[in-house]
N, C-alpha and C positions, 0 to 999 in steps of 0.2 A: 329586519336587517340581518339578525342572526340566522333566520330561516333561509334567507337568500344565500348567505355565506356557506351554510351547511349544504344547501342544494348544490352550489358550485363545487364544493369540495367532493361531494359524492359523485358528481358527473365527471370531475377530473380523475378521481380514483377509478371509476369505471372505464374511462378512456384509456388510461395507462395500463389497466389490467387486460385490455383486449387489443392493444397495439404494441408494436415493438419497432425499434430502429432497424434499418437494413442490415446493420452489422451483427445483430443478434441471431443466433441459431434457434429456431423454434423448438420448444420443448416437445419431447415425444408424449404420446398419450400416457405412458407409464410415469413420466416425470411431472406432468402438469397436474398440480394439486387442485386446480380450479374445476377440472372435470370430475363430476360426481357420478356414482352409480345411482340410477334412478329406476323406479318401478311404479306400479299402480296403487300400492298401499293397501290392497285388499288381502286380508289374512288368509293363509293356507287353511284347508279343512282341518278340523281337530281329530277326525277319525278316518280310518282307511276307506271305509265304504263311501264317504262323501267325495273322495277324489274322483269318482266315476261319474259324478253329476256334471252339469254344464259349468264351465269356468272359462268364460270368453277371453280370448287373447287380446291384450290391450293394444291400442293404437296411440302413438305419441307423435306430437308435432311441435315444430319450432319455426316461426317465421323470422326472417332477417332481411335487411336491405343492403344493396350495394349501389354506390353512387359514383364509382370511379372505374377506370379501365382495369380489368383483371389480368394479371400475368399468369397465375396458376392457383389451383385450389385442390386440396387433398382432404379426404375424410378418413379419419382413424376411428375404428369402431369395433366393439366386441360385446359379448354378453355372457352371462351364465344362463344357459338355455340356448335358443336359436334366435337370430334376428333377421329381419328383412328390411333393407333401407331403400329410400327413394329420395330424389330431389325434384321438386316441382312436378310430382306425379310420375316421374320416370324412374323405374326400378334400376338399381345397380345390379347389372346382370350377373356378375361373378359370384355374388354372395348366396349361393344355394347351400343350405345346411351349415351355415357359418355361426359360430366359430367351430373349429375342430374340437372333438371330444378330448378332454384331458381331465385329470383330477383338479377340479376348479379350486380346491383349497391350496394347491401348490403351484400351479402354472396355468395361465390363461393366455392364449394367443389372440392378438388383435390384427385386423386386416387394415391395410391402407390403400385407398382407391384414389386415382387421379380423376377428379370430377370437374375439371376446369371447364369442359364444354357444356356441363349441365347447369352452371350458374348463369343466371340471366341478369341483365341490367334492371335495377329497381328491386321489386319485391320477389322474395324466394321463400321456399318452405322445405324444411328437412323433415321427412317422415320416417318413422320406425315402427314396425310391428314386432311383437315379442312372443316367442313360443317357448315351450317347456324343455325340449331337447332331453339331454341326459341329466340336467340339473334339477328337474322337477318331474321325475318319472312317476307313473302309477305304481301303487304298492302291490303289484301282482307278485305272488310267491311262485317263482319259477320252480318247476319240479316239486311244487308244494312246500318249498322251504326258503328259497333265495329271494328276499325282498330287497330290491335295489335302494329303497328308501332307508334301509338299514346299512347297506353295504357301500353306498356311494356318499360323497359329500353332496347334499341336496339342500334346496331352499327355494325361496321365492325368486322367480326369474327377474333378473336385473340387467341393465345394459349401461355402457359408458361410451361416450363419443366426443370427438373434437373435430370440427371443420376448420381448417386453416386456409385462409385466403391471402395471397400475396398480390398486391396491386402494382401496376406499372410504375407508379410514382415512388415505390419503395416502402409504402406503408403495408402493414399486415393487420389482419383481423381474425379473431377466433371465436367461434360459436361452440360452447361446451354444454354438456348435459348438466342441468341443475334444476331447481324447483320452479324455474320460469317456464319450463316445458309444460305442455298440457296433454291430457290423455282422455280417451273414452274407451269403451269396450266394443270390440269389432265383431265381424260376422263369423269368425272361427270360434265356435262355442266349445269345442273340445279339441285338444291336440296331444297325441301320444306318439313318440318316436317309434313305438312298437306296434300299437294297434292301428292307429290312423287318426283321421280328422273328421269332425262334424262341422258342417258349414251351413249357415242360415243366410241366404241371400237377402232376406227381408231386413237384416241388420246391417247391410252395407251402408257406408257413409260416403255419399258421392262427393268427390273433390276434397276429401279430408287432408290429403297430402299435397295440396296446391295452395299457392298464396291467395289471400283474400277470402278464404273459407271462414265462416262465422263459427268460432269455437267458444262462444259466450257460455254455453252450457257444459263445456268440458271442464274437467277438474285439474287442479295443479298436480303435477307429478310429485311423488314422494321420494325423498332421499333414501335410498335403500342401503343395505349392508353389503359390503364387498364380500365376495366368496372367499377371499383370503389369499388367493394365488397371486404370484408375481406376474405382472403384465409383460408380455414379450411379443415383439412383432413377428407375425407368421413368416416363415422362411421357406415354406413348402407349398406345393400347388393347392389351390382351393378345390372343393367339391363343385363340379359344374355339370350341367346337362350337356353331354357330348354327342348325343344321337337321338333323333326322333325316329321311333320305330313305327312302321306302317303295319297295322294288323292285317292278317291274311283271311280272316273269316269272322262272321257273326252268325250264331245259330241260336235256336230257341229249344232247349230240351223239354220245357214244359211251359204252359201258359203263364205269361207275366214275367218270364225269366229270359234274359238275353245273356249269352256267353260270348265274349270277345276273345279270339285267339290272336295273340301278338306274334306268333310264329317262333319266338325264341324266349327262353327264360332269362330274366335280367333283373337288375335292381334299380329302383327309381320310383317314379310316379307316372302320371299320364295327364293329358288334357282332353277334354271332351265337351262337345257342344250340346247343351241340354235345353229341353223345352218341356213345358207342362203347365198346369194350373197353379196359381199362387197358393203356396202352402203344401203342395205335393212334396213327399219325401222320396228321394231317389237314393238307393243304397247300393254299395259296391262291396264285393267280397273277392279275395284274390287267392290264387293257388298256382302251384307249379304243374299240376296234373289235372286231368278230368276223369270222372268215373265212366264206366261203360255206357251209362245212359246219357252222357253228354254234359252232366252237371259238373261244376267246379269241385275238385278235390283239394281242400285247403289244408289237409292234415300234416303235410310235410313242412309247412311253414307256421304251424301253431306256436305261439310265443311260449317258450319255456315248458313245452309239453303239458300245458294246462288244457286237458281234454275231457274233463268231467266236472260236474258241480262240486264245489267245496275245495277243490285243489288250490285255486288261485287266491284264496283269502276273501275277507268280507268285501262285497261289492264287485268282485271280479267276474268277468263273463264265464259261463260254464265251459265254453270252448273259446280260447283266446286267439281267434283267427284275425287276420288282417282285414280291416273294414274301414270304409269311409261312408259318409252320408252327406246329402245335399238337399236343402229345403229350397224349393223354387220361389223366386221373387217375382216382381212385376215386369222385369225385363225379358224380352223374348230372344231366344236363341243365344243365351249367354254361355261363354266358355268357362269351364271350371277346371282348376288344377290345384290339388291340395298342397299347402305349405307345411313345413315343420315335421314332415314324416317321410319315410321311404319304405317301400314294399319290395318283396322279391316275388315275381310272378311271371307266368306266361299267359294265364287265363284270368279274365276279369268277369265276374258275374254282376249283372245289373238288374235290379228290380225297381219298379216304380215308373218306368217309361211306358208311355201309351203306344209308341210306335217303335219299330225296329231302328236302332241306331245305324247310321251309315258309316262305312269304313273311312270316308274322307273327313268325318267329324270326330275321329278318335286318333290319338297318337300316344304311343308309349314314350316316356322320357327317361332314357338311360342316364343315370347320374352316378358319378364316382369321382374320387380325387383324380384330377386330370394330370396324371403322370405322363411325361412325354413318351409318345408311342411311335418311335422311328425304327425300332428293331423289327425284323421279320424273318420268318422261315417258310419255305414252300418246297414241295417235292413233286415227283411224278405220280405219287400215290394219292388218290383222292381221299382215301381213308385217313392217311397220316395228316393230310391238310385239314380234314374235318375235325380230327382230334385236336390239332393245334387251334382251330377256331373256337371250339368249345372250351379249351383250356384258357385261352386269353379272355374270353367272355366271363368265365368263372372268376379269374383273377381280378378283373376290373370290377365285377359285381361285388367283390368282397374288399374293396378299397374305398371306404367311406370314412376318411380321416383316421381310421385304424384298419389294420389288416385283420379281418374277421375270419372265423371258420365257417360261419353261415350268416348271411346278411338279413335273415328274417327271425329265426327262432331265438338267437342269442345276441348277435351283433358284437360279441366280445372279441378282444384281441388276444387270442390264446397263443401262448408261447410255443406249444408243440407244433402247431400248424406253421408258425413262423420258422421254427427250426427246420422243418421238413422242406419248406418251399422258398426260403429267402433267396437262395441262388437262382431258382427258377424265375422268380419275379424279376430279378436283376437282369437276367438274359432277355426278358421280354420288354422291360421298361427302364427308364431312368429313375431308379429308386433312391438315389443318394439322399436327397433332402427329406423324403418321406421316411426313410429308415432312421435318419437322425432324430426326427420327431418321435419315432417309435422307441428308440433307445431312451430318450428322455422320459417317455411314458413309463418305461420300466424303472428308471431311476426313481421316479415318484411313487411307483407301486410297491417296490420291494420292501421287505421287512428284515430286521436284524437276525431273527432266529428261526424263521420258517421260509419255505418256498411258496410263492404265489403262482397262480396259473395264468393270470391275464394282466394286461396293462392297457388302459387304466384298471386298477384293482377293482374287482367286482365281488369280492367275498369268497371266491373259489380258491382253495389251496389244498389239493390232494394229489396233483399229478406229479409233483416232485421236480428233480433237477432237469429232466428232459424237457420241461416246459420253461423253467426260469432261465436256463442256460442260453436261451435265445437272446437274452440281453447281451451276452458275450459273443456268441457266434455272429450276430448281426453286425457288431462292431468289426469283427474280423473280415466279413465280406465287404464292408465299406472300405477297409484297408486293401483287400486283395483286388477288388474290381475298380476302385476309384483312387487308390493310394491316399486315402483319407487318414493321415496320421494325427490330425488335430484332435479327433475324437479319442485317440489312444492317449495322448498327452493330457487331455481334459479329464478323463475318467480313470486313469491308471491307478491312483490310490484307492478309489472306490472298487475297482476291479480286484485289487489285492484283498480288500476287506471281504468282498464277495467270496473269493476263494477260501478265505479263513472260515467263513460261515459254512461252506460246503464241507470243509474238513471237520468242523464241529458237529455237523449233522451226520456225517458218514466217516467217523474216525477210523474205521477199519479199511476204508478204501472202497470196497464193494458196496454199491448202492442197493439197499434192501427195501426201499419203500418208493411208491409212486406208480404212475401209469406207464405201461410199456408200449408195445407196438400196437397202438390203438387201431381197431378194426382189422387186425390180422385174422385170417380164417382159422388159424391154429394158435394155441397159447405160446406166449413168449415171456420168459421171466424178466422182471425188471432189472435183475442183476446184470443181464447182458446189455440191454439198451441204455439203462441209466448209468452204468459204470462207463460205457463207451462215451456218453456225453461228458462225463467227468474227465475222462482221458482227453477228449477233444478240447475241453476247456483248459486243461493243464498245458497242452501243446500251444494253444492260442496265447496263453499267458507267457510262455517262453518266448514266442515271437514278439509279443508286445514289450517284454523286458529287453529284448535285443534292440528294438526300435528306440526305447528309452535310454539305452546305454547302461542298463542295470545288470552288470555281469553276475553278481551274486544271485539275483532273482532268476536269471537265465538258468543257472545251475540248479537252483531250488526247484523250478518247475519242470526242468528236464528230468530230474530225479523222481519227482512225483509221477510224471508221465511214464517213466520206465517201470515204476512200481505198479501203477494201474494196468499197464499193458501186460505185465507179468501175471497179475491176478486174474485178468480176463482169460489170458492164454491158459493158465493152469486150470481154470474152472470149466472152460468151454472148448478148448482145443486139445489139451494134453491127455484128456480122458473122455470116454464116452459120457454124454450127458444122460443122467437117469431121470426119466419122467417124460411127459409130453412136451414137445417143443416144435415150433415152426422151423424146420431145417433150412428153408430158404432164407428166412431172416437171420438164422444162426450163422450160416457160412457167408452170407452177404455182409453182415456186420463185421465179422472177423476180417474179411478182405478189405472192405471200405476203410476201416480204421487202422489198417496196416498192422494187425496183431499177429498174423501168421508169419513165421520166419520165411525169408525169401526162398529158401530151397524147398519149402513145403507148400508154396503157393499153388503149384500144379495140382496137388492133392486136394487142397481146399476148393480150387476151381472145379475140379471133377465132382467133388461132393455137392457143390452148388448146382451144377448141371444135372446131376442125378435127382436132386431135390426138385428141380424144375420139372424134370421128366415125370416124376411121381406126383406132381401137383395136379389140380383139376384141369383137364384138357391140356396138360403140359404148359400151364400158364402160371403167373404169379398168384400167390395167395397171401401176400404180405400186407402189412398195415402201413401206418403213417410214416414210419422211418424205414422199415424194411423194403418198401417199394423203391425209395430213392437209392438205398444201398444196393439193392439187387440190380437195378438198371445200370448203376455206375460200375459195379464189380463185374457184371457180365460183359459190359462194353470194354472194360480195360483188360480183363483176363480171359474172356471167352472168344468166340469167333465173331466175325461181323454180323452173322445172322442170329446170334444168340438172343439179342433183344428184338431185332426186326421181326422175327417169326412170331414173337408174342404180340408185339404192338400191331402188326399188320394182320390181325386176326379178328374175326367177329364172334369167336367162341367165348363163353363164360368161363372164368371171370376176365374181363378186359375192357378196354376203352371202346373197341369196335362193337362189343356187345351192348354197351350203353347207347351208342349211336343208333344201332339197329332197333333199340327199344324206344327211340324217339328223343333221346337226351340231346339237349342243346347247351347244357352246362354239365359239369362233372358231378357225379353222385358222391355222397358221403360213404357209401358202402359199395363193394363190388356187386352185391346182389341188390336188385331193385327193391325199393320200399315204397308202398303207396300210402303209408299213414304214420311213419315214425321218423325216418331219416331224411335229412336235407337232400334235395336234388341239385344244390348249388354250393359245392364244397371244394376248396382248392387242393386238398392234400394229395390226391392222386394225380394232380396236374404236373408232378415232377417229370413225367414223360417228356414234357416240353424242354426241360433242361437237357435231356439226352439228345434231342434233335440238334440243339446248338452245339453241345460239347462233343458229340461223337459223329453224327451224320455230316454236319458242316465242319466239325472238328475245331471250333473256336474255343480256346481255353486260356485262362490267365496263367502266368508263370509266377508262382509264389516268391521266387527270387527277384522278380522285377514287377512289383505290384503296380496296378493301375494301367497295365498293358503297355508299359514302356518296351518290354519284350513279351511276346506271347506265343502260344503254340497254334498251329493249324495242322490238325491230324485227322483228316476226313476218313471215314470208313465207308466201304461200298458193299452192302449186302446184296445177295442174289435176289432179284425180283424188284429192285428199285433202279430206275433209269436216270434220275437226276435229283439234285438237291441244291437249294440256294439259301444261304444264311447271311443275314446282315446284322451286325452288332455295332452300336455306336459307343466307342471307348472314349476315355478322356482325351485321347489324341485325335479322334475322328472316326470316320466310318471304316469298319473292317468288313470285307466281303469275302466269303468262301463259298464257291459253287463248283459243282462238278456235273458232267453229263456223259453218259455212255453213248458213244457214236458208232461203235462196231464191236465185234467180239474182241475183247481184251484191249480196246482202244477207248481212251477217255480224254476229255478236255476239262481242265481245271481253270477257273478264273478266280484270281486272288487280288484283293486290294489291301495295301498296307498304308495306314495314314502317316503323315509327316511326323518325324521324331520318334518313331517306333520301329521295332524289328520283329518280323514273323519268323519263327523257327518251324519250318515246314517238314512234315513227314508224310510222304505219299505211299500208298500200298502198291509197290511195283514188284515184278519178278525179273529174273535175269535176262529173259528174252525180250524185254521191253526197252525202248529208248525214250529218253525224256528230252523234249525241246521246249524252249521258252521264248516268248516275245512280249513286248508291251501291248497296250491296247490298240496301237496303230500298226501292229505286225512287225515292228522292228526288234531285232535281236539285241541283247545286251552287248555293250562294247567289250566286256571281259567275261570270261567263263565263270560261272557261279560254282564255287567249290561244293562238291558232294552231290551235284544235281543228278548224276546218273545212278547214284545209290538211292535216290528218293528222299534224302535227308539234307536239307540246305537252308540257308537263311536268306530272307528277302528284306530289303529296306524299302523306304517309301516308294510307292508307285503302284500301277495296275499291271497285272501280268496274265498272260494266257499260256497255259502249260499243257502240252500234249504228251500223253503217255500211250505209246502204240508199239506193236511188234516191229 
């Protein structure tokens, strides 16, 4: 009798633990203490070399039954590592490379999926496979010294999940991760986010993630250890496969080797239909380039420059190139696509296939954080359009939950690259939520007494303020482009502490340590670029203090900015600089950061133009920061052709030169490299920013952040016939286009979204007349003030403006 009462009590307890009344709001995954982190219970290797052996990725399953009409169902899930989830054998399509990389000891994002349509009446099965990701990396010593197992928070991959079901009758039910789940080891025998995946099709478990599967021989899941980070719901786009790329060629450079040319360089994986004898091993190797003999050149994507034996540490490959392998099972014509990794490649080498693979049996899978892609730029110049194409492809290829400098060799979120390109990315994509996530990565990465170079922190800390100040500049651009003041209020006190740290590290003001204009073809002292970033930070903090209503702080940071401006001016403008220096970066930096007195700007502009003329083929020889500064300074203070003549050229160094050498993504260096530098690197993509800001002329107004008021100031260089720029602001779509229709005759089309004002400046001369109409050819009912001067304001609407003699 006592046993029956105990059984009844346990059943009642279980019932109330898994149901709630309609009035109750379901607990989030972060709040629900019943959901446990679970894993396979197999200990990690005890020595570095053993990590390179087979360690199959586990498969987890949990069956459940539904016996009532379902109103809705949602799955909340995350992992330390990567996960791939399914319900009744059907994969949840969004969760590619989920969760986003963070410092798992501080913050972990979970995804929530609407899975209502996937739940069936009666028996159901929730399946999860678990990969290593950045939580269980291989102990490869990048550059012979950086071991991510020492630099990151690492551990045994674990995951946590809750399936919440609401029934039509008001009842709810929740299936959570606990030790009632079962697991076995699956066909993925190795998985590294850097090197790749090994897959043995003979280990496949047919039907493992469907209801009714016999899991008698599976083991109970082990309650794992939380990585320690706070669970937060993801608020930014997931990584998704956004494009299937059709290869353009398959050739054989030698017997037994097939090389697939995808046509473009990209980041992601592939799917391929494979055939062979049971037990055959098919291997894949990836590269951005090919050698003259037609073989794949993998050297620009080698992980951490591990290129000879002994560099990578015990057990590491002699050359850490990107590789996958597949062992053929007994199924014929099976499709293979690796999980839990991503590569950067144009060319794929295949060994082990008896017959030539067919183009229709191969697809490249371009994957990246799926930032909304509605902005666009085009022009009458095919070269400029090609540069824009390779720029956008490069940007997307380096957005895999962090903004990386290269998506193969390092995959790190370097602050210098972010500092150089965050405005450029914003012009091309909706980056608001992604950059909020990025800022939180920096919050978690930064230290009290040193600068770090990457977020998440990866042990690298030698680049200095020009890298870590991206934490602050990215906040500013969220404010400038999206009027995001919430982030300012949230982080203001931390920002103050950060500025105190800068003052502690550089008490004299001038920055004397760190990396300068990376990849400049001539030397640039860090005192110039580093102190300029300090100055930029002080000005940003004065703006933030004004937003916060902190009058004393406004004065404090304005005083600091004046001091730093004076120091840079005294060191680099008031007297000739002694020693070697890139004079393009020098004068561009002084102009960009408004250091030169207004009456001396013409002299600085002329000095920059002379430096350009003295550069290689009269082109830019600037680096990561100098390129952005030079493009902006030349556009603002030079002539309309000052930048166009450089960009619209195929000479070295330049973007046209890259394209003529076959580039489909932007190189890390101006000079082509076949064995060292990445061929997929965003930092020189700042040319795309110039397209939007100066050719189309769409620019935010710092006095009216978020495009409540904005500028349209197009420029018309000789040799260009038309331009069209589309930018989606918080108020809606802005369009700025122009077309040359005859000598000294131009037609402009401008669209201003509701609730905003465009302050327009058109390049006109005294002999030209300006006429305006709406999209239907109707003239405005009242004269627009200033129209005949070329400077006027436009409110909501679409306009056609003609400028002609």
